[in-house]
C-alpha positions in Angstrom: -72.7 -8.7 84.9 -75.7 -8.7 87.1 -78.1 -7.5 84.4 -77.3 -10.6 82.4 -78.0 -12.9 85.2 -81.3 -11.1 85.9 -82.2 -11.3 82.3 -81.5 -14.9 82.0 -83.5 -15.7 85.1 -86.4 -13.7 83.8 -86.4 -15.6 80.5 -86.2 -19.0 82.2 -89.0 -18.4 84.7 -91.5 -16.2 82.8 -91.1 -16.7 79.1 -88.8 -19.7 78.5 -87.7 -17.6 75.5 -85.2 -20.1 74.1 -85.5 -18.3 70.8 -83.5 -15.3 72.0 -80.2 -17.1 71.6 -81.0 -20.4 69.7 -78.6 -22.2 67.5 -79.2 -21.5 63.8 -81.0 -24.0 61.7 -80.8 -24.2 57.9 -83.2 -21.9 56.1 -86.5 -23.7 55.7 -89.1 -22.7 53.1 -92.7 -22.6 54.3 -95.0 -24.1 51.7 -98.1 -21.9 51.5 -99.2 -22.9 48.0 -102.7 -23.3 49.3 -102.5 -19.9 51.1 -102.8 -21.5 54.5 -99.8 -21.1 56.8 -101.1 -22.8 59.9 -103.0 -26.1 60.1 -104.3 -27.2 63.5 -106.3 -30.4 63.0 -108.1 -32.6 65.5 -106.0 -31.4 68.4 -107.0 -32.5 71.9 -105.2 -31.7 75.2 -106.2 -33.0 78.6 -105.0 -31.9 82.1 -106.0 -34.2 84.9 -109.2 -35.2 83.1 -110.0 -31.7 82.0 -110.1 -31.2 78.2 -108.4 -27.9 77.5 -108.6 -28.5 73.8 -111.3 -30.8 72.3 -110.8 -31.9 68.7 -109.8 -28.3 67.8 -109.6 -27.4 64.1 -108.1 -24.1 63.0 -106.8 -22.8 59.7 -105.0 -19.5 59.3 -104.2 -17.9 55.9 -100.7 -16.6 55.1 -100.5 -12.9 55.9 -103.9 -12.5 57.6 -104.7 -10.8 60.9 -106.8 -13.3 63.0 -108.4 -12.4 66.3 -109.0 -15.2 68.7 -111.6 -14.6 71.5 -113.2 -16.8 74.2 -113.9 -16.9 77.9 -111.3 -17.9 80.4 -110.7 -21.6 80.0 -111.8 -21.7 76.4 -108.4 -23.1 75.3 -106.7 -20.0 73.9 -103.4 -20.2 75.9 -103.2 -24.0 75.5 -103.6 -23.7 71.7 -100.7 -21.3 71.6 -98.7 -23.6 73.9 -99.2 -26.4 71.4 -98.3 -24.3 68.4 -95.0 -23.2 70.0 -94.0 -26.6 71.3 -94.5 -25.9 75.0 -97.3 -28.5 75.2 -97.7 -31.8 73.4 -101.3 -32.7 72.5 -102.9 -36.0 73.2 -103.9 -36.3 69.6 -104.1 -34.3 66.4 -101.6 -32.5 64.1 -100.1 -29.0 63.7 -98.4 -28.0 60.6 -96.6 -24.7 59.6 -97.4 -24.6 55.9 -98.1 -27.9 54.3 -95.0 -29.8 55.2 -93.5 -28.6 58.5 -94.7 -30.8 61.4 -94.5 -28.6 64.5 -95.3 -31.5 66.9 -92.0 -33.1 66.0 -89.9 -30.0 66.8 -88.7 -28.4 70.0 -89.5 -24.9 71.2 -86.3 -23.4 69.9 -86.6 -25.2 66.6 -90.2 -23.8 66.2 -89.0 -20.3 66.9 -86.3 -20.7 64.3 -88.8 -21.8 61.7 -90.3 -18.3 62.1 -93.0 -18.5 64.8 -92.8 -15.8 67.5 -94.9 -15.5 70.6 -95.5 -12.4 72.8 -96.9 -13.1 76.2 -99.4 -10.7 78.0 -96.8 -9.2 80.4 -93.9 -7.5 78.6 -90.5 -9.0 79.5 -87.7 -6.8 78.4 -84.1 -6.3 79.7 -85.0 -3.2 81.8 -81.4 -2.2 82.5 -80.4 -2.2 78.8 -81.3 0.3 76.1 -84.1 -0.2 73.6 -81.5 -0.7 70.9 -79.6 -3.3 73.0 -82.8 -5.2 73.7 -83.3 -5.5 69.9 -79.7 -6.4 69.3 -79.9 -9.3 71.9 -82.9 -10.6 70.1 -81.3 -11.1 66.7 -81.0 -14.7 65.5 -77.5 -15.8 66.2 -75.4 -18.9 66.5 -73.1 -17.1 69.0 -73.0 -17.6 72.7 -74.5 -15.1 75.1 -71.3 -13.4 75.9 -70.2 -13.2 72.2 -73.6 -11.8 71.3 -73.0 -8.9 73.7 -69.6 -7.9 72.2 -69.9 -8.9 68.5 -70.2 -6.1 66.0 -73.4 -5.9 64.1 -73.3 -6.2 60.4 -74.7 -3.4 58.3 -77.7 -5.6 57.4 -78.4 -6.3 61.1 -78.1 -2.6 62.0 -80.5 -1.7 59.2 -82.9 -4.3 60.4 -82.9 -2.9 63.9 -83.4 0.6 62.5 -86.4 -0.6 60.4 -87.9 -2.3 63.5 -87.5 0.8 65.6 -89.3 2.8 63.0 -92.1 0.2 62.7 -92.7 0.1 66.5 -92.4 3.9 66.9 -89.4 3.9 69.2 -86.7 5.5 67.1 -86.6 8.5 69.4 -86.1 6.1 72.4 -83.4 3.9 70.9 -80.9 4.9 73.6 -83.4 5.0 76.5 -83.3 2.3 79.1 -86.1 -0.1 78.5 -87.1 0.1 82.1 -88.0 3.8 81.6 -90.5 3.1 78.9 -94.2 3.3 79.4 -96.2 0.1 79.6 -97.4 0.4 76.1 -93.9 1.2 74.8 -92.6 -1.9 76.5 -95.2 -3.9 74.7 -94.1 -2.4 71.4 -90.5 -3.1 72.2 -91.3 -6.7 72.9 -93.1 -7.0 69.6 -90.0 -5.5 68.0 -87.8 -8.1 69.8 -89.8 -10.7 67.8 -89.7 -8.7 64.6 -85.9 -8.5 64.4 -85.8 -12.3 64.0 -88.1 -11.9 61.0 -90.9 -14.3 62.0 -93.6 -15.4 59.5 -96.2 -16.0 62.2 -96.7 -13.8 65.3 -98.8 -15.0 68.3 -99.8 -11.9 70.4 -101.5 -12.4 73.8 -103.7 -9.6 75.1 -101.6 -6.8 73.6 -103.6 -3.8 75.0 -104.1 -5.0 78.6 -103.2 -2.1 80.9 -102.7 0.4 78.0 -104.1 3.9 77.7 -106.7 4.5 75.0 -104.0 6.2 72.9 -101.6 3.3 73.3 -104.3 0.9 72.4 -105.1 2.7 69.2 -101.4 2.8 68.3 -101.1 -0.9 69.0 -104.0 -1.6 66.7 -102.4 0.4 63.9 -99.1 -1.5 64.5 -100.8 -5.0 64.3 -102.7 -4.0 61.1 -99.4 -2.8 59.6 -97.7 -6.1 60.4 -100.4 -8.2 58.7 -99.5 -9.1 55.2 -95.8 -9.4 55.5 -96.4 -11.4 58.7 -99.3 -13.6 59.8 -100.7 -12.3 63.1 -102.9 -14.1 65.6 -104.1 -11.9 68.4 -105.7 -13.2 71.6 -107.7 -10.4 73.3 -110.5 -9.9 75.8 -111.1 -6.2 74.9 -114.0 -6.5 72.5 -113.8 -2.8 71.4 -110.2 -3.4 70.4 -111.1 -6.6 68.6 -113.8 -4.7 66.7 -111.3 -2.0 65.7 -108.8 -4.4 64.1 -110.7 -7.6 63.3 -110.7 -9.0 59.8 -111.6 -12.6 60.8 -112.6 -13.6 64.3 -112.4 -17.1 65.8 -114.4 -17.9 68.9 -113.2 -20.7 71.2 -115.5 -22.4 73.7 -114.6 -25.5 75.8 -111.5 -26.2 73.6 -113.3 -26.1 70.2 -114.1 -23.5 67.6 -117.6 -22.2 68.3 -117.9 -19.7 65.5 -115.7 -18.0 62.9 -116.2 -15.1 60.5 -116.3 -11.3 60.4 -116.9 -9.4 63.7 -120.5 -8.7 62.6 -121.1 -12.4 61.8 -119.6 -13.5 65.1 -121.3 -11.0 67.4 -124.7 -11.8 65.8 -124.2 -15.6 66.1 -126.8 -16.9 68.7 -124.4 -19.4 70.2 -121.7 -16.8 70.7 -124.1 -14.4 72.2 -125.2 -17.1 74.7 -121.8 -18.3 75.8 -119.6 -15.3 75.5 -121.0 -12.0 74.3 -124.4 -12.3 75.9 -123.4 -10.1 78.9 -122.6 -7.3 76.5 -125.8 -7.3 74.6 
């Protein structure tokens, strides 16, 4: 089936989404007794002498919506690479809850712990329906071919229906994903993460290329997800950040420059100088 070969090649080259069909791991409880779900402490990463992350410290509370901003090269992508296991830091520690050491786990294992990542460009199975895209993204210990033919349980079907409602694509469930608008593809890809019931979502530039209406709907979706999920949004569109921000973290040269409400951040002299100054 050519669509499957194309899909597999896409996942290898552009997303390395091992979490689409990983082996199941035993259920693991995330300890958030202190209300913090993500601990990034003293993390440094160097590439050929360039410090992409420099003694980075970041703490994210369980269920919060955190916006992450910073100029190109500030370390945002590298930080997400470290959290998801794509990049090993030179030093530091990264914990999911108080006890789960992410640096000792592989990318598929981290995904199975409940950490999902959506890249900037949506990568969906264009020749398959919206429903099938979600079906293929369910956690399963079956092989690829088995997952295509296995019957869904009632619980799995209900989960997909719930996700379709959440992402606003119930009316497009039987439509080919390739026929969706850019914004709808972004929502579908968020849905492909949601069916696996992640605790933490890392969302990279979700409104890039969207219409104003799609951007507004995306903001509503991300705000809706916060609470049941922890959501970290990396975004350059400052108007969008202002519309959804609860807490904003500003990265600069691989470290946290400032953190707080949007008002606090945009009035911070250091932030104005290095990042927001051109807008003032």
